[in-house]
mmCIF file of the N, C-alpha and C atoms, coordinates in Angstrom:
data_MODEL
# 
_entry.id   MODEL 
# 
loop_
_atom_site.group_PDB 
_atom_site.id 
_atom_site.type_symbol 
_atom_site.label_atom_id 
_atom_site.label_alt_id 
_atom_site.label_comp_id 
_atom_site.label_asym_id 
_atom_site.label_entity_id 
_atom_site.label_seq_id 
_atom_site.pdbx_PDB_ins_code 
_atom_site.Cartn_x 
_atom_site.Cartn_y 
_atom_site.Cartn_z 
_atom_site.occupancy 
_atom_site.B_iso_or_equiv 
_atom_site.pdbx_formal_charge 
_atom_site.auth_seq_id 
_atom_site.auth_comp_id 
_atom_site.auth_asym_id 
_atom_site.auth_atom_id 
_atom_site.pdbx_PDB_model_num 
ATOM 1   N N  . MET A 1 1  ? -41.601 -3.572  35.715 1.00 0.00 ? 1  MET A N  1 
ATOM 2   C CA . MET A 1 1  ? -42.932 -3.372  36.262 1.00 0.00 ? 1  MET A CA 1 
ATOM 3   C C  . MET A 1 1  ? -42.819 -2.576  37.559 1.00 0.00 ? 1  MET A C  1 
ATOM 4   N N  . LYS A 1 2  ? -43.637 -1.547  37.696 1.00 0.00 ? 2  LYS A N  1 
ATOM 5   C CA . LYS A 1 2  ? -43.641 -0.736  38.909 1.00 0.00 ? 2  LYS A CA 1 
ATOM 6   C C  . LYS A 1 2  ? -44.807 -1.133  39.800 1.00 0.00 ? 2  LYS A C  1 
ATOM 7   N N  . LEU A 1 3  ? -44.537 -1.148  41.090 1.00 0.00 ? 3  LEU A N  1 
ATOM 8   C CA . LEU A 1 3  ? -45.562 -1.418  42.091 1.00 0.00 ? 3  LEU A CA 1 
ATOM 9   C C  . LEU A 1 3  ? -45.563 -0.298  43.118 1.00 0.00 ? 3  LEU A C  1 
ATOM 10  N N  . LYS A 1 4  ? -46.649 -0.195  43.850 1.00 0.00 ? 4  LYS A N  1 
ATOM 11  C CA . LYS A 1 4  ? -46.735 0.738   44.964 1.00 0.00 ? 4  LYS A CA 1 
ATOM 12  C C  . LYS A 1 4  ? -46.845 -0.063  46.245 1.00 0.00 ? 4  LYS A C  1 
ATOM 13  N N  . GLY A 1 5  ? -46.330 0.517   47.315 1.00 0.00 ? 5  GLY A N  1 
ATOM 14  C CA . GLY A 1 5  ? -46.410 -0.147  48.602 1.00 0.00 ? 5  GLY A CA 1 
ATOM 15  C C  . GLY A 1 5  ? -46.003 0.780   49.718 1.00 0.00 ? 5  GLY A C  1 
ATOM 16  N N  . LYS A 1 6  ? -45.843 0.186   50.903 1.00 0.00 ? 6  LYS A N  1 
ATOM 17  C CA . LYS A 1 6  ? -45.439 0.942   52.083 1.00 0.00 ? 6  LYS A CA 1 
ATOM 18  C C  . LYS A 1 6  ? -44.258 0.250   52.738 1.00 0.00 ? 6  LYS A C  1 
ATOM 19  N N  . ILE A 1 7  ? -43.395 1.056   53.338 1.00 0.00 ? 7  ILE A N  1 
ATOM 20  C CA . ILE A 1 7  ? -42.296 0.495   54.106 1.00 0.00 ? 7  ILE A CA 1 
ATOM 21  C C  . ILE A 1 7  ? -42.909 -0.271  55.274 1.00 0.00 ? 7  ILE A C  1 
ATOM 22  N N  . LYS A 1 8  ? -42.530 -1.533  55.387 1.00 0.00 ? 8  LYS A N  1 
ATOM 23  C CA . LYS A 1 8  ? -43.078 -2.387  56.443 1.00 0.00 ? 8  LYS A CA 1 
ATOM 24  C C  . LYS A 1 8  ? -42.120 -2.452  57.633 1.00 0.00 ? 8  LYS A C  1 
ATOM 25  N N  . ARG A 1 9  ? -40.820 -2.617  57.319 1.00 0.00 ? 9  ARG A N  1 
ATOM 26  C CA . ARG A 1 9  ? -39.828 -2.773  58.387 1.00 0.00 ? 9  ARG A CA 1 
ATOM 27  C C  . ARG A 1 9  ? -38.502 -2.193  57.915 1.00 0.00 ? 9  ARG A C  1 
ATOM 28  N N  . ILE A 1 10 ? -37.763 -1.588  58.848 1.00 0.00 ? 10 ILE A N  1 
ATOM 29  C CA . ILE A 1 10 ? -36.431 -1.054  58.590 1.00 0.00 ? 10 ILE A CA 1 
ATOM 30  C C  . ILE A 1 10 ? -35.454 -1.792  59.493 1.00 0.00 ? 10 ILE A C  1 
ATOM 31  N N  . GLU A 1 11 ? -34.349 -2.249  58.937 1.00 0.00 ? 11 GLU A N  1 
ATOM 32  C CA . GLU A 1 11 ? -33.280 -2.860  59.716 1.00 0.00 ? 11 GLU A CA 1 
ATOM 33  C C  . GLU A 1 11 ? -32.062 -1.963  59.563 1.00 0.00 ? 11 GLU A C  1 
ATOM 34  N N  . ALA A 1 12 ? -31.977 -0.939  60.432 1.00 0.00 ? 12 ALA A N  1 
ATOM 35  C CA . ALA A 1 12 ? -30.952 0.098   60.309 1.00 0.00 ? 12 ALA A CA 1 
ATOM 36  C C  . ALA A 1 12 ? -29.536 -0.475  60.322 1.00 0.00 ? 12 ALA A C  1 
ATOM 37  N N  . GLY A 1 13 ? -29.270 -1.438  61.167 1.00 0.00 ? 13 GLY A N  1 
ATOM 38  C CA . GLY A 1 13 ? -27.937 -2.023  61.269 1.00 0.00 ? 13 GLY A CA 1 
ATOM 39  C C  . GLY A 1 13 ? -27.493 -2.754  60.015 1.00 0.00 ? 13 GLY A C  1 
ATOM 40  N N  . ARG A 1 14 ? -28.446 -3.219  59.237 1.00 0.00 ? 14 ARG A N  1 
ATOM 41  C CA . ARG A 1 14 ? -28.131 -3.944  58.001 1.00 0.00 ? 14 ARG A CA 1 
ATOM 42  C C  . ARG A 1 14 ? -28.276 -3.061  56.770 1.00 0.00 ? 14 ARG A C  1 
ATOM 43  N N  . GLY A 1 15 ? -28.847 -1.872  56.947 1.00 0.00 ? 15 GLY A N  1 
ATOM 44  C CA . GLY A 1 15 ? -29.052 -0.980  55.806 1.00 0.00 ? 15 GLY A CA 1 
ATOM 45  C C  . GLY A 1 15 ? -30.092 -1.511  54.840 1.00 0.00 ? 15 GLY A C  1 
ATOM 46  N N  . SER A 1 16 ? -31.095 -2.191  55.384 1.00 0.00 ? 16 SER A N  1 
ATOM 47  C CA . SER A 1 16 ? -32.101 -2.809  54.523 1.00 0.00 ? 16 SER A CA 1 
ATOM 48  C C  . SER A 1 16 ? -33.474 -2.726  55.172 1.00 0.00 ? 16 SER A C  1 
ATOM 49  N N  . GLY A 1 17 ? -34.451 -3.255  54.469 1.00 0.00 ? 17 GLY A N  1 
ATOM 50  C CA . GLY A 1 17 ? -35.800 -3.267  55.004 1.00 0.00 ? 17 GLY A CA 1 
ATOM 51  C C  . GLY A 1 17 ? -36.726 -4.081  54.132 1.00 0.00 ? 17 GLY A C  1 
ATOM 52  N N  . THR A 1 18 ? -38.008 -3.974  54.436 1.00 0.00 ? 18 THR A N  1 
ATOM 53  C CA . THR A 1 18 ? -39.034 -4.707  53.718 1.00 0.00 ? 18 THR A CA 1 
ATOM 54  C C  . THR A 1 18 ? -40.138 -3.747  53.300 1.00 0.00 ? 18 THR A C  1 
ATOM 55  N N  . ILE A 1 19 ? -40.621 -3.930  52.080 1.00 0.00 ? 19 ILE A N  1 
ATOM 56  C CA . ILE A 1 19 ? -41.756 -3.173  51.566 1.00 0.00 ? 19 ILE A CA 1 
ATOM 57  C C  . ILE A 1 19 ? -42.924 -4.135  51.443 1.00 0.00 ? 19 ILE A C  1 
ATOM 58  N N  . GLU A 1 20 ? -44.111 -3.696  51.872 1.00 0.00 ? 20 GLU A N  1 
ATOM 59  C CA . GLU A 1 20 ? -45.319 -4.476  51.634 1.00 0.00 ? 20 GLU A CA 1 
ATOM 60  C C  . GLU A 1 20 ? -46.055 -3.829  50.472 1.00 0.00 ? 20 GLU A C  1 
ATOM 61  N N  . ALA A 1 21 ? -46.166 -4.564  49.371 1.00 0.00 ? 21 ALA A N  1 
ATOM 62  C CA . ALA A 1 21 ? -46.837 -4.052  48.175 1.00 0.00 ? 21 ALA A CA 1 
ATOM 63  C C  . ALA A 1 21 ? -48.336 -3.970  48.416 1.00 0.00 ? 21 ALA A C  1 
ATOM 64  N N  . SER A 1 22 ? -49.004 -3.176  47.589 1.00 0.00 ? 22 SER A N  1 
ATOM 65  C CA . SER A 1 22 ? -50.452 -3.010  47.732 1.00 0.00 ? 22 SER A CA 1 
ATOM 66  C C  . SER A 1 22 ? -51.201 -4.326  47.530 1.00 0.00 ? 22 SER A C  1 
ATOM 67  N N  . ASP A 1 23 ? -50.562 -5.305  46.867 1.00 0.00 ? 23 ASP A N  1 
ATOM 68  C CA . ASP A 1 23 ? -51.208 -6.612  46.679 1.00 0.00 ? 23 ASP A CA 1 
ATOM 69  C C  . ASP A 1 23 ? -50.882 -7.596  47.809 1.00 0.00 ? 23 ASP A C  1 
ATOM 70  N N  . GLY A 1 24 ? -50.150 -7.123  48.840 1.00 0.00 ? 24 GLY A N  1 
ATOM 71  C CA . GLY A 1 24 ? -49.857 -7.955  50.002 1.00 0.00 ? 24 GLY A CA 1 
ATOM 72  C C  . GLY A 1 24 ? -48.522 -8.670  49.978 1.00 0.00 ? 24 GLY A C  1 
ATOM 73  N N  . ARG A 1 25 ? -47.837 -8.698  48.825 1.00 0.00 ? 25 ARG A N  1 
ATOM 74  C CA . ARG A 1 25 ? -46.531 -9.357  48.765 1.00 0.00 ? 25 ARG A CA 1 
ATOM 75  C C  . ARG A 1 25 ? -45.476 -8.511  49.471 1.00 0.00 ? 25 ARG A C  1 
ATOM 76  N N  . SER A 1 26 ? -44.443 -9.173  50.006 1.00 0.00 ? 26 SER A N  1 
ATOM 77  C CA . SER A 1 26 ? -43.337 -8.488  50.664 1.00 0.00 ? 26 SER A CA 1 
ATOM 78  C C  . SER A 1 26 ? -42.101 -8.528  49.784 1.00 0.00 ? 26 SER A C  1 
ATOM 79  N N  . PHE A 1 27 ? -41.356 -7.425  49.792 1.00 0.00 ? 27 PHE A N  1 
ATOM 80  C CA . PHE A 1 27 ? -40.147 -7.288  48.988 1.00 0.00 ? 27 PHE A CA 1 
ATOM 81  C C  . PHE A 1 27 ? -39.015 -6.751  49.847 1.00 0.00 ? 27 PHE A C  1 
ATOM 82  N N  . PHE A 1 28 ? -37.865 -7.402  49.791 1.00 0.00 ? 28 PHE A N  1 
ATOM 83  C CA . PHE A 1 28 ? -36.651 -6.923  50.445 1.00 0.00 ? 28 PHE A CA 1 
ATOM 84  C C  . PHE A 1 28 ? -36.112 -5.730  49.665 1.00 0.00 ? 28 PHE A C  1 
ATOM 85  N N  . PHE A 1 29 ? -35.489 -4.768  50.351 1.00 0.00 ? 29 PHE A N  1 
ATOM 86  C CA . PHE A 1 29 ? -34.735 -3.726  49.660 1.00 0.00 ? 29 PHE A CA 1 
ATOM 87  C C  . PHE A 1 29 ? -33.478 -3.397  50.458 1.00 0.00 ? 29 PHE A C  1 
ATOM 88  N N  . HIS A 1 30 ? -32.462 -2.921  49.766 1.00 0.00 ? 30 HIS A N  1 
ATOM 89  C CA . HIS A 1 30 ? -31.206 -2.472  50.359 1.00 0.00 ? 30 HIS A CA 1 
ATOM 90  C C  . HIS A 1 30 ? -31.109 -0.972  50.151 1.00 0.00 ? 30 HIS A C  1 
ATOM 91  N N  . HIS A 1 31 ? -30.433 -0.277  51.062 1.00 0.00 ? 31 HIS A N  1 
ATOM 92  C CA . HIS A 1 31 ? -30.357 1.185   50.956 1.00 0.00 ? 31 HIS A CA 1 
ATOM 93  C C  . HIS A 1 31 ? -29.766 1.644   49.628 1.00 0.00 ? 31 HIS A C  1 
ATOM 94  N N  . SER A 1 32 ? -28.964 0.813   48.987 1.00 0.00 ? 32 SER A N  1 
ATOM 95  C CA . SER A 1 32 ? -28.370 1.185   47.695 1.00 0.00 ? 32 SER A CA 1 
ATOM 96  C C  . SER A 1 32 ? -29.407 1.195   46.570 1.00 0.00 ? 32 SER A C  1 
ATOM 97  N N  . HIS A 1 33 ? -30.610 0.697   46.830 1.00 0.00 ? 33 HIS A N  1 
ATOM 98  C CA . HIS A 1 33 ? -31.681 0.676   45.831 1.00 0.00 ? 33 HIS A CA 1 
ATOM 99  C C  . HIS A 1 33 ? -32.544 1.932   45.870 1.00 0.00 ? 33 HIS A C  1 
ATOM 100 N N  . LEU A 1 34 ? -32.271 2.840   46.804 1.00 0.00 ? 34 LEU A N  1 
ATOM 101 C CA . LEU A 1 34 ? -33.109 4.030   46.971 1.00 0.00 ? 34 LEU A CA 1 
ATOM 102 C C  . LEU A 1 34 ? -32.746 5.124   45.979 1.00 0.00 ? 34 LEU A C  1 
ATOM 103 N N  . GLU A 1 35 ? -33.756 5.789   45.445 1.00 0.00 ? 35 GLU A N  1 
ATOM 104 C CA . GLU A 1 35 ? -33.586 6.958   44.579 1.00 0.00 ? 35 GLU A CA 1 
ATOM 105 C C  . GLU A 1 35 ? -34.496 8.055   45.103 1.00 0.00 ? 35 GLU A C  1 
ATOM 106 N N  . GLY A 1 36 ? -33.914 9.181   45.515 1.00 0.00 ? 36 GLY A N  1 
ATOM 107 C CA . GLY A 1 36 ? -34.719 10.289  46.021 1.00 0.00 ? 36 GLY A CA 1 
ATOM 108 C C  . GLY A 1 36 ? -35.227 10.073  47.433 1.00 0.00 ? 36 GLY A C  1 
ATOM 109 N N  . LEU A 1 37 ? -34.660 9.118   48.134 1.00 0.00 ? 37 LEU A N  1 
ATOM 110 C CA . LEU A 1 37 ? -35.035 8.825   49.519 1.00 0.00 ? 37 LEU A CA 1 
ATOM 111 C C  . LEU A 1 37 ? -33.778 8.740   50.370 1.00 0.00 ? 37 LEU A C  1 
ATOM 112 N N  . ASP A 1 38 ? -33.873 9.184   51.604 1.00 0.00 ? 38 ASP A N  1 
ATOM 113 C CA . ASP A 1 38 ? -32.778 9.079   52.564 1.00 0.00 ? 38 ASP A CA 1 
ATOM 114 C C  . ASP A 1 38 ? -33.104 7.908   53.491 1.00 0.00 ? 38 ASP A C  1 
ATOM 115 N N  . PHE A 1 39 ? -32.279 6.873   53.475 1.00 0.00 ? 39 PHE A N  1 
ATOM 116 C CA . PHE A 1 39 ? -32.538 5.675   54.279 1.00 0.00 ? 39 PHE A CA 1 
ATOM 117 C C  . PHE A 1 39 ? -32.769 6.025   55.746 1.00 0.00 ? 39 PHE A C  1 
ATOM 118 N N  . GLU A 1 40 ? -31.990 6.961   56.271 1.00 0.00 ? 40 GLU A N  1 
ATOM 119 C CA . GLU A 1 40 ? -32.087 7.316   57.687 1.00 0.00 ? 40 GLU A CA 1 
ATOM 120 C C  . GLU A 1 40 ? -33.416 7.984   58.034 1.00 0.00 ? 40 GLU A C  1 
ATOM 121 N N  . LYS A 1 41 ? -34.122 8.519   57.028 1.00 0.00 ? 41 LYS A N  1 
ATOM 122 C CA . LYS A 1 41 ? -35.397 9.195   57.276 1.00 0.00 ? 41 LYS A CA 1 
ATOM 123 C C  . LYS A 1 41 ? -36.607 8.316   56.971 1.00 0.00 ? 41 LYS A C  1 
ATOM 124 N N  . LEU A 1 42 ? -36.381 7.130   56.424 1.00 0.00 ? 42 LEU A N  1 
ATOM 125 C CA . LEU A 1 42 ? -37.499 6.226   56.131 1.00 0.00 ? 42 LEU A CA 1 
ATOM 126 C C  . LEU A 1 42 ? -38.132 5.717   57.416 1.00 0.00 ? 42 LEU A C  1 
ATOM 127 N N  . ARG A 1 43 ? -39.442 5.602   57.393 1.00 0.00 ? 43 ARG A N  1 
ATOM 128 C CA . ARG A 1 43 ? -40.191 5.090   58.538 1.00 0.00 ? 43 ARG A CA 1 
ATOM 129 C C  . ARG A 1 43 ? -41.237 4.092   58.054 1.00 0.00 ? 43 ARG A C  1 
ATOM 130 N N  . PRO A 1 44 ? -41.564 3.102   58.883 1.00 0.00 ? 44 PRO A N  1 
ATOM 131 C CA . PRO A 1 44 ? -42.659 2.205   58.520 1.00 0.00 ? 44 PRO A CA 1 
ATOM 132 C C  . PRO A 1 44 ? -43.912 3.023   58.210 1.00 0.00 ? 44 PRO A C  1 
ATOM 133 N N  . GLY A 1 45 ? -44.587 2.639   57.140 1.00 0.00 ? 45 GLY A N  1 
ATOM 134 C CA . GLY A 1 45 ? -45.789 3.339   56.708 1.00 0.00 ? 45 GLY A CA 1 
ATOM 135 C C  . GLY A 1 45 ? -45.544 4.326   55.580 1.00 0.00 ? 45 GLY A C  1 
ATOM 136 N N  . ASP A 1 46 ? -44.269 4.715   55.333 1.00 0.00 ? 46 ASP A N  1 
ATOM 137 C CA . ASP A 1 46 ? -43.968 5.611   54.214 1.00 0.00 ? 46 ASP A CA 1 
ATOM 138 C C  . ASP A 1 46 ? -44.354 4.933   52.907 1.00 0.00 ? 46 ASP A C  1 
ATOM 139 N N  . GLU A 1 47 ? -45.020 5.670   52.026 1.00 0.00 ? 47 GLU A N  1 
ATOM 140 C CA . GLU A 1 47 ? -45.445 5.125   50.741 1.00 0.00 ? 47 GLU A CA 1 
ATOM 141 C C  . GLU A 1 47 ? -44.333 5.270   49.710 1.00 0.00 ? 47 GLU A C  1 
ATOM 142 N N  . VAL A 1 48 ? -44.126 4.207   48.934 1.00 0.00 ? 48 VAL A N  1 
ATOM 143 C CA . VAL A 1 48 ? -43.083 4.190   47.911 1.00 0.00 ? 48 VAL A CA 1 
ATOM 144 C C  . VAL A 1 48 ? -43.601 3.538   46.634 1.00 0.00 ? 48 VAL A C  1 
ATOM 145 N N  . GLU A 1 49 ? -42.898 3.804   45.548 1.00 0.00 ? 49 GLU A N  1 
ATOM 146 C CA . GLU A 1 49 ? -43.076 3.094   44.284 1.00 0.00 ? 49 GLU A CA 1 
ATOM 147 C C  . GLU A 1 49 ? -41.772 2.353   44.054 1.00 0.00 ? 49 GLU A C  1 
ATOM 148 N N  . PHE A 1 50 ? -41.846 1.170   43.457 1.00 0.00 ? 50 PHE A N  1 
ATOM 149 C CA . PHE A 1 50 ? -40.613 0.416   43.260 1.00 0.00 ? 50 PHE A CA 1 
ATOM 150 C C  . PHE A 1 50 ? -40.720 -0.530  42.078 1.00 0.00 ? 50 PHE A C  1 
ATOM 151 N N  . GLU A 1 51 ? -39.553 -0.884  41.578 1.00 0.00 ? 51 GLU A N  1 
ATOM 152 C CA . GLU A 1 51 ? -39.421 -1.916  40.557 1.00 0.00 ? 51 GLU A CA 1 
ATOM 153 C C  . GLU A 1 51 ? -38.834 -3.128  41.258 1.00 0.00 ? 51 GLU A C  1 
ATOM 154 N N  . PHE A 1 52 ? -39.015 -4.304  40.682 1.00 0.00 ? 52 PHE A N  1 
ATOM 155 C CA . PHE A 1 52 ? -38.502 -5.485  41.367 1.00 0.00 ? 52 PHE A CA 1 
ATOM 156 C C  . PHE A 1 52 ? -37.975 -6.529  40.396 1.00 0.00 ? 52 PHE A C  1 
ATOM 157 N N  . ASP A 1 53 ? -37.236 -7.458  40.962 1.00 0.00 ? 53 ASP A N  1 
ATOM 158 C CA . ASP A 1 53 ? -36.677 -8.587  40.234 1.00 0.00 ? 53 ASP A CA 1 
ATOM 159 C C  . ASP A 1 53 ? -36.674 -9.750  41.211 1.00 0.00 ? 53 ASP A C  1 
ATOM 160 N N  . GLU A 1 54 ? -36.379 -10.937 40.715 1.00 0.00 ? 54 GLU A N  1 
ATOM 161 C CA . GLU A 1 54 ? -36.237 -12.077 41.617 1.00 0.00 ? 54 GLU A CA 1 
ATOM 162 C C  . GLU A 1 54 ? -34.764 -12.381 41.774 1.00 0.00 ? 54 GLU A C  1 
ATOM 163 N N  . PHE A 1 55 ? -34.350 -12.609 42.998 1.00 0.00 ? 55 PHE A N  1 
ATOM 164 C CA . PHE A 1 55 ? -32.945 -12.850 43.312 1.00 0.00 ? 55 PHE A CA 1 
ATOM 165 C C  . PHE A 1 55 ? -32.807 -14.234 43.916 1.00 0.00 ? 55 PHE A C  1 
ATOM 166 N N  . ARG A 1 56 ? -31.764 -14.892 43.525 1.00 0.00 ? 56 ARG A N  1 
ATOM 167 C CA . ARG A 1 56 ? -31.465 -16.193 44.118 1.00 0.00 ? 56 ARG A CA 1 
ATOM 168 C C  . ARG A 1 56 ? -30.011 -16.159 44.562 1.00 0.00 ? 56 ARG A C  1 
ATOM 169 N N  . GLY A 1 57 ? -29.815 -16.264 45.856 1.00 0.00 ? 57 GLY A N  1 
ATOM 170 C CA . GLY A 1 57 ? -28.465 -16.314 46.395 1.00 0.00 ? 57 GLY A CA 1 
ATOM 171 C C  . GLY A 1 57 ? -27.925 -17.732 46.292 1.00 0.00 ? 57 GLY A C  1 
ATOM 172 N N  . PRO A 1 58 ? -26.650 -17.912 46.628 1.00 0.00 ? 58 PRO A N  1 
ATOM 173 C CA . PRO A 1 58 ? -26.048 -19.243 46.519 1.00 0.00 ? 58 PRO A CA 1 
ATOM 174 C C  . PRO A 1 58 ? -26.703 -20.279 47.429 1.00 0.00 ? 58 PRO A C  1 
ATOM 175 N N  . THR A 1 59 ? -27.276 -19.825 48.537 1.00 0.00 ? 59 THR A N  1 
ATOM 176 C CA . THR A 1 59 ? -27.902 -20.775 49.466 1.00 0.00 ? 59 THR A CA 1 
ATOM 177 C C  . THR A 1 59 ? -29.342 -20.400 49.787 1.00 0.00 ? 59 THR A C  1 
ATOM 178 N N  . THR A 1 60 ? -29.911 -19.455 49.039 1.00 0.00 ? 60 THR A N  1 
ATOM 179 C CA . THR A 1 60 ? -31.270 -19.019 49.340 1.00 0.00 ? 60 THR A CA 1 
ATOM 180 C C  . THR A 1 60 ? -32.197 -19.298 48.170 1.00 0.00 ? 60 THR A C  1 
ATOM 181 N N  . PRO A 1 61 ? -33.474 -19.534 48.461 1.00 0.00 ? 61 PRO A N  1 
ATOM 182 C CA . PRO A 1 61 ? -34.439 -19.722 47.378 1.00 0.00 ? 61 PRO A CA 1 
ATOM 183 C C  . PRO A 1 61 ? -34.716 -18.394 46.678 1.00 0.00 ? 61 PRO A C  1 
ATOM 184 N N  . LYS A 1 62 ? -35.375 -18.464 45.556 1.00 0.00 ? 62 LYS A N  1 
ATOM 185 C CA . LYS A 1 62 ? -35.748 -17.270 44.810 1.00 0.00 ? 62 LYS A CA 1 
ATOM 186 C C  . LYS A 1 62 ? -36.630 -16.386 45.686 1.00 0.00 ? 62 LYS A C  1 
ATOM 187 N N  . ALA A 1 63 ? -36.326 -15.098 45.717 1.00 0.00 ? 63 ALA A N  1 
ATOM 188 C CA . ALA A 1 63 ? -37.111 -14.159 46.520 1.00 0.00 ? 63 ALA A CA 1 
ATOM 189 C C  . ALA A 1 63 ? -37.241 -12.845 45.769 1.00 0.00 ? 63 ALA A C  1 
ATOM 190 N N  . PRO A 1 64 ? -38.399 -12.185 45.871 1.00 0.00 ? 64 PRO A N  1 
ATOM 191 C CA . PRO A 1 64 ? -38.559 -10.900 45.193 1.00 0.00 ? 64 PRO A CA 1 
ATOM 192 C C  . PRO A 1 64 ? -37.762 -9.808  45.901 1.00 0.00 ? 64 PRO A C  1 
ATOM 193 N N  . VAL A 1 65 ? -37.038 -9.012  45.113 1.00 0.00 ? 65 VAL A N  1 
ATOM 194 C CA . VAL A 1 65 ? -36.200 -7.945  45.643 1.00 0.00 ? 65 VAL A CA 1 
ATOM 195 C C  . VAL A 1 65 ? -36.543 -6.645  44.934 1.00 0.00 ? 65 VAL A C  1 
ATOM 196 N N  . ALA A 1 66 ? -36.799 -5.588  45.704 1.00 0.00 ? 66 ALA A N  1 
ATOM 197 C CA . ALA A 1 66 ? -37.028 -4.266  45.122 1.00 0.00 ? 66 ALA A CA 1 
ATOM 198 C C  . ALA A 1 66 ? -35.686 -3.747  44.619 1.00 0.00 ? 66 ALA A C  1 
ATOM 199 N N  . THR A 1 67 ? -35.621 -3.379  43.346 1.00 0.00 ? 67 THR A N  1 
ATOM 200 C CA . THR A 1 67 ? -34.352 -2.955  42.761 1.00 0.00 ? 67 THR A CA 1 
ATOM 201 C C  . THR A 1 67 ? -34.233 -1.448  42.617 1.00 0.00 ? 67 THR A C  1 
ATOM 202 N N  . VAL A 1 68 ? -35.332 -0.732  42.525 1.00 0.00 ? 68 VAL A N  1 
ATOM 203 C CA . VAL A 1 68 ? -35.345 0.731   42.477 1.00 0.00 ? 68 VAL A CA 1 
ATOM 204 C C  . VAL A 1 68 ? -36.511 1.183   43.341 1.00 0.00 ? 68 VAL A C  1 
ATOM 205 N N  . VAL A 1 69 ? -36.224 1.946   44.396 1.00 0.00 ? 69 VAL A N  1 
ATOM 206 C CA . VAL A 1 69 ? -37.271 2.393   45.317 1.00 0.00 ? 69 VAL A CA 1 
ATOM 207 C C  . VAL A 1 69 ? -37.296 3.915   45.313 1.00 0.00 ? 69 VAL A C  1 
ATOM 208 N N  . ARG A 1 70 ? -38.459 4.476   45.021 1.00 0.00 ? 70 ARG A N  1 
ATOM 209 C CA . ARG A 1 70 ? -38.635 5.932   44.945 1.00 0.00 ? 70 ARG A CA 1 
ATOM 210 C C  . ARG A 1 70 ? -39.806 6.349   45.829 1.00 0.00 ? 70 ARG A C  1 
ATOM 211 N N  . PRO A 1 71 ? -39.865 7.647   46.171 1.00 0.00 ? 71 PRO A N  1 
ATOM 212 C CA . PRO A 1 71 ? -41.036 8.121   46.904 1.00 0.00 ? 71 PRO A CA 1 
ATOM 213 C C  . PRO A 1 71 ? -42.286 7.980   46.046 1.00 0.00 ? 71 PRO A C  1 
ATOM 214 N N  . ALA A 1 72 ? -43.395 7.647   46.643 1.00 0.00 ? 72 ALA A N  1 
ATOM 215 C CA . ALA A 1 72 ? -44.656 7.564   45.900 1.00 0.00 ? 72 ALA A CA 1 
ATOM 216 C C  . ALA A 1 72 ? -45.016 8.950   45.396 1.00 0.00 ? 72 ALA A C  1 
ATOM 217 N N  . GLY A 1 73 ? -45.426 9.037   44.154 1.00 0.00 ? 73 GLY A N  1 
ATOM 218 C CA . GLY A 1 73 ? -45.825 10.314  43.581 1.00 0.00 ? 73 GLY A CA 1 
ATOM 219 C C  . GLY A 1 73 ? -44.679 11.261  43.302 1.00 0.00 ? 73 GLY A C  1 
ATOM 220 N N  . GLY A 1 74 ? -43.440 10.777  43.383 1.00 0.00 ? 74 GLY A N  1 
ATOM 221 C CA . GLY A 1 74 ? -42.289 11.599  43.054 1.00 0.00 ? 74 GLY A CA 1 
ATOM 222 C C  . GLY A 1 74 ? -41.855 12.575  44.133 1.00 0.00 ? 74 GLY A C  1 
ATOM 223 N N  . GLU A 1 75 ? -42.446 12.503  45.325 1.00 0.00 ? 75 GLU A N  1 
ATOM 224 C CA . GLU A 1 75 ? -42.083 13.416  46.411 1.00 0.00 ? 75 GLU A CA 1 
ATOM 225 C C  . GLU A 1 75 ? -40.765 12.986  47.032 1.00 0.00 ? 75 GLU A C  1 
ATOM 226 N N  . LYS A 1 76 ? -39.765 13.888  47.045 1.00 0.00 ? 76 LYS A N  1 
ATOM 227 C CA . LYS A 1 76 ? -38.463 13.549  47.617 1.00 0.00 ? 76 LYS A CA 1 
ATOM 228 C C  . LYS A 1 76 ? -38.499 13.636  49.133 1.00 0.00 ? 76 LYS A C  1 
ATOM 229 N N  . LYS A 1 77 ? -37.773 12.703  49.778 1.00 0.00 ? 77 LYS A N  1 
ATOM 230 C CA . LYS A 1 77 ? -37.673 12.703  51.231 1.00 0.00 ? 77 LYS A CA 1 
ATOM 231 C C  . LYS A 1 77 ? -36.212 12.652  51.646 1.00 0.00 ? 77 LYS A C  1 
ATOM 232 N N  . ASP A 1 78 ? -35.340 13.316  50.880 1.00 0.00 ? 78 ASP A N  1 
ATOM 233 C CA . ASP A 1 78 ? -33.914 13.210  51.180 1.00 0.00 ? 78 ASP A CA 1 
ATOM 234 C C  . ASP A 1 78 ? -33.328 14.491  51.747 1.00 0.00 ? 78 ASP A C  1 
ATOM 235 N N  . GLY A 1 79 ? -34.115 15.362  52.248 1.00 0.00 ? 79 GLY A N  1 
ATOM 236 C CA . GLY A 1 79 ? -33.507 16.508  52.870 1.00 0.00 ? 79 GLY A CA 1 
ATOM 237 C C  . GLY A 1 79 ? -34.398 17.633  52.955 1.00 0.00 ? 79 GLY A C  1 
# 
């Protein structure tokens, strides 16, 4: 399932961030999940499309995770 949203927060030191979906839910993403985007150029407010799954770590509850993050509308932002 694909959703649309905006970059909410970037944690440069961790190589990760948060996306706020158009329905208000928040999704974690890691820089390795990006396609057609340069992590270093991402800014809060950038629009993206993404796929998601639920992840459960050994000590964490189930949480939604963006697994493929692309520019909204197919526009590349990687250079």
